[in-house]
C-alpha positions as CSV (number, residue, x, y, z in Angstrom):
1,M,-8.6,6.2,-7.7
2,K,-9.4,3.3,-10.0
3,D,-10.4,-0.1,-7.7
4,Y,-8.3,-2.5,-9.3
5,K,-9.5,-6.5,-8.6
6,Y,-7.3,-9.6,-6.7
7,N,-5.7,-11.6,-9.1
8,K,-4.2,-14.8,-8.7
9,L,-1.1,-15.4,-9.6
10,Q,0.0,-19.1,-9.6
11,S,-0.4,-19.7,-13.0
12,L,0.9,-16.2,-14.6
13,T,3.7,-17.1,-12.1
14,R,4.2,-20.8,-13.2
15,Y,4.2,-20.0,-16.8
16,L,6.6,-17.7,-16.1
17,H,8.7,-20.3,-14.3
18,Y,8.6,-22.6,-17.4
19,I,10.4,-20.1,-19.6
20,L,13.0,-18.9,-16.9
21,Y,13.8,-22.2,-16.5
22,L,14.4,-22.6,-20.5
23,L,16.0,-19.4,-20.7
24,T,18.4,-21.2,-17.5
25,L,18.7,-24.6,-19.8
26,C,20.2,-22.6,-22.6
27,S,22.2,-20.7,-20.8
28,F,23.9,-23.9,-19.3
29,F,24.0,-25.4,-23.3
30,R,25.6,-22.4,-24.6
31,M,27.8,-21.6,-21.3
32,L,29.0,-25.2,-21.9
33,S,29.7,-24.5,-25.6
34,L,31.6,-21.4,-24.8
35,V,33.9,-23.9,-22.6
36,F,34.5,-26.4,-25.4
37,I,35.4,-23.9,-28.2
38,Y,37.6,-21.9,-25.5
39,F,39.1,-25.1,-24.8
40,L,40.1,-25.8,-28.6
41,T,41.2,-21.8,-29.0
42,A,43.9,-21.9,-25.9
43,N,45.4,-24.8,-27.5
44,N,45.7,-23.9,-31.3
45,N,47.0,-27.6,-31.7
46,T,44.1,-29.2,-31.9
47,F,43.3,-27.3,-34.8
48,N,46.5,-28.3,-36.3
49,K,46.4,-31.7,-36.1
50,N,43.1,-31.8,-36.7
51,H,42.0,-33.7,-33.7
52,F,38.1,-32.8,-34.6
53,P,36.6,-33.1,-38.3
54,K,35.6,-29.7,-40.0
55,E,32.1,-30.8,-40.0
56,F,32.1,-31.7,-36.3
57,L,33.3,-27.7,-36.2
58,E,30.5,-26.8,-38.3
59,D,27.9,-28.4,-37.1
60,L,28.8,-27.1,-33.1
61,G,28.3,-23.8,-35.1
62,H,24.4,-23.8,-35.6
63,I,24.0,-25.6,-32.3
64,Y,25.6,-22.7,-31.0
65,L,23.3,-20.4,-33.2
66,T,20.3,-22.1,-31.8
67,I,20.9,-22.1,-28.6
68,C,21.5,-18.1,-29.1
69,C,18.3,-18.0,-31.2
70,I,16.0,-19.9,-28.0
71,E,17.8,-18.0,-25.6
72,I,16.5,-14.9,-27.7
73,I,13.2,-16.2,-28.2
74,S,13.1,-17.0,-24.2
75,F,13.7,-13.7,-22.9
76,I,11.7,-12.1,-25.6
77,I,8.6,-13.8,-24.0
78,C,9.9,-13.4,-20.1
79,A,9.8,-10.1,-21.2
80,I,6.4,-10.3,-21.7
81,L,5.4,-12.5,-18.6
82,S,7.3,-10.1,-16.5
83,L,5.4,-6.7,-17.6
84,K,2.4,-8.9,-17.1
85,W,3.6,-10.6,-14.0
86,I,4.8,-7.1,-12.4
87,Y,0.8,-5.7,-13.3
88,R,-0.4,-7.5,-11.9
89,S,1.3,-8.2,-8.4
90,V,1.3,-3.9,-8.3
91,A,-2.7,-4.6,-8.6
92,N,-3.2,-6.6,-5.9
93,L,-1.2,-4.4,-3.5
94,H,-4.0,-1.9,-4.4
95,S,-6.9,-4.5,-4.0
96,L,-5.6,-5.5,-0.7
97,N,-5.9,-2.3,0.1
98,I,-2.1,-2.3,0.9
99,P,-1.2,1.5,2.5
100,N,1.3,3.5,0.6
101,V,2.1,1.6,-2.7
102,H,4.3,4.5,-5.0
103,Y,3.1,2.8,-8.3
104,Q,0.4,2.3,-9.7
105,P,0.0,-1.0,-12.6
106,Y,0.2,0.2,-15.3
107,Q,2.6,2.8,-13.8
108,A,4.6,0.3,-13.0
109,A,4.7,-2.1,-16.4
110,W,5.2,1.6,-18.4
111,C,8.6,2.2,-16.4
112,C,10.1,-0.8,-16.7
113,I,10.1,-0.6,-20.5
114,L,11.0,3.1,-20.3
115,P,14.5,4.3,-21.2
116,I,16.8,5.1,-18.3
117,I,14.1,4.8,-16.1
118,S,13.9,0.8,-16.7
119,F,17.9,1.1,-15.4
120,I,16.6,1.5,-12.0
121,A,12.4,1.4,-12.0
122,P,12.6,-2.6,-12.2
123,Y,14.3,-2.7,-9.1
124,Q,12.3,-0.6,-7.2
125,I,9.1,-1.6,-7.9
126,V,10.5,-5.0,-6.6
127,S,11.6,-4.2,-3.7
128,E,8.2,-2.7,-3.0
129,L,6.1,-5.4,-4.2
130,W,8.5,-7.8,-1.6
131,F,8.2,-5.3,1.2
132,K,4.5,-4.5,1.5
133,S,4.1,-8.9,0.9
134,F,5.7,-9.5,2.9
135,A,5.1,-5.9,5.9
136,V,2.0,-6.7,5.9
137,L,2.2,-10.5,7.6
138,D,4.9,-9.2,9.6
139,D,7.3,-11.5,8.2
140,K,10.7,-10.6,9.0
141,T,11.4,-11.6,5.2
142,C,10.8,-7.8,4.3
143,Y,13.6,-6.6,5.5
144,K,15.7,-9.7,3.4
145,R,16.2,-7.9,-0.2
146,N,19.6,-8.6,-0.5
147,I,18.9,-10.7,-3.2
148,I,16.4,-8.6,-5.0
149,S,19.6,-6.3,-5.1
150,V,21.9,-9.3,-6.1
151,W,19.1,-10.4,-8.9
152,W,18.9,-6.6,-10.4
153,I,23.5,-6.7,-10.7
154,C,24.2,-9.7,-12.8
155,F,20.4,-8.4,-14.9
156,L,22.1,-5.0,-15.2
157,F,25.6,-6.7,-16.4
158,N,23.5,-9.5,-18.7
159,A,23.4,-7.0,-22.3
160,P,27.7,-5.7,-21.7
161,T,28.8,-8.6,-21.4
162,Y,27.3,-10.2,-24.3
163,R,28.0,-7.6,-26.7
164,M,31.4,-7.3,-25.6
165,S,32.0,-11.2,-25.6
166,Y,30.3,-11.4,-29.0
167,A,32.0,-8.4,-30.5
168,W,35.7,-9.7,-29.1
169,I,34.9,-13.0,-31.0
170,Q,34.4,-11.5,-34.2
171,K,37.1,-9.9,-34.0
172,D,39.0,-12.4,-32.9
173,P,38.0,-15.8,-33.1
174,F,41.4,-16.9,-31.1
175,S,41.1,-14.2,-28.3
176,P,40.2,-16.1,-25.1
177,S,38.6,-12.8,-23.8
178,G,35.4,-12.6,-25.5
179,Y,35.2,-17.0,-24.7
180,I,35.3,-15.7,-21.3
181,T,33.3,-12.9,-21.0
182,G,30.6,-14.8,-23.0
183,I,30.5,-17.7,-20.1
184,I,30.4,-14.3,-17.4
185,N,27.5,-14.0,-19.0
186,C,25.6,-17.6,-19.5
187,L,26.6,-16.9,-15.1
188,L,24.7,-13.9,-15.0
189,V,21.7,-15.3,-16.6
190,T,21.7,-18.3,-14.9
191,I,22.0,-16.8,-11.4
192,A,19.5,-13.7,-12.6
193,A,16.5,-16.0,-13.6
194,L,17.0,-18.4,-10.7
195,L,16.7,-15.3,-8.6
196,F,13.8,-14.1,-10.6
197,I,12.6,-17.7,-9.5
198,K,12.7,-17.1,-6.1
199,I,11.6,-13.7,-6.2
200,T,8.4,-14.3,-7.9
201,R,7.1,-17.3,-6.4
202,A,7.9,-15.6,-2.8
203,I,6.5,-12.2,-3.7
204,S,3.1,-14.5,-5.3
205,Q,2.6,-17.1,-2.1
206,A,3.3,-14.2,0.4
207,Q,-0.3,-12.1,-1.4
208,Q,-2.1,-15.2,-1.4
209,T,-1.1,-16.1,1.9
210,Y,-2.3,-12.5,2.9
211,A,-5.3,-12.5,0.2
212,I,-6.5,-15.7,2.5
213,M,-6.7,-14.3,5.5
214,R,-8.3,-10.7,4.5
215,P,-9.8,-11.1,1.1
216,A,-10.3,-8.3,-1.2
217,P,-13.6,-7.2,-2.0
218,G,-14.7,-8.4,-5.3
219,E,-12.3,-10.7,-5.6
220,T,-11.6,-12.7,-8.8
221,T,-9.3,-14.5,-10.9
222,E,-10.0,-12.6,-14.3
223,T,-7.2,-10.9,-15.9
224,P,-8.1,-6.9,-16.1
């Protein structure tokens, strides 16, 4: 079995959090845009009376598309950093000689991106990281894993609600259903991002605490 070196997660976790905050900010502004557009579509007289110039509505559309592009780019960067964080976190469990770890680092990373398996594997991996990282400290927080369940449910429903919202708006721009679903999607993204910030921060701090109490052999801060 390969010997893994302990990696301090603080820098990687901080960069991940920056991107997650950016993702949350984009989601918030996208939600405000959808709320405003929903207000317009819910009152057709607003359009008929031309209370808002055509140029204003076009600019609003451009701003919305820009926010969506930034959000998509942020999501891709977030996914890459999350995979790296999961790899290092699982490697730390092995380097600290924590018993009965079910996943190897590369196995954990691959399971997060493989079709079908990725529907449940990330939840299992993060749940194990949470439990193992706190259990070795005799911290009862290890049993409070509801936060991980809520995070994963919000994450899973993110893609379907986004696609439903997009499809409905494309089919009928005046239908409230598309905008309401889009607003729900923004809330799911925001909740999932904020919960993942809390989860990754807690796990990183727990592993650092245990590493200080019981330093791993060949401790290093270099990327494997």
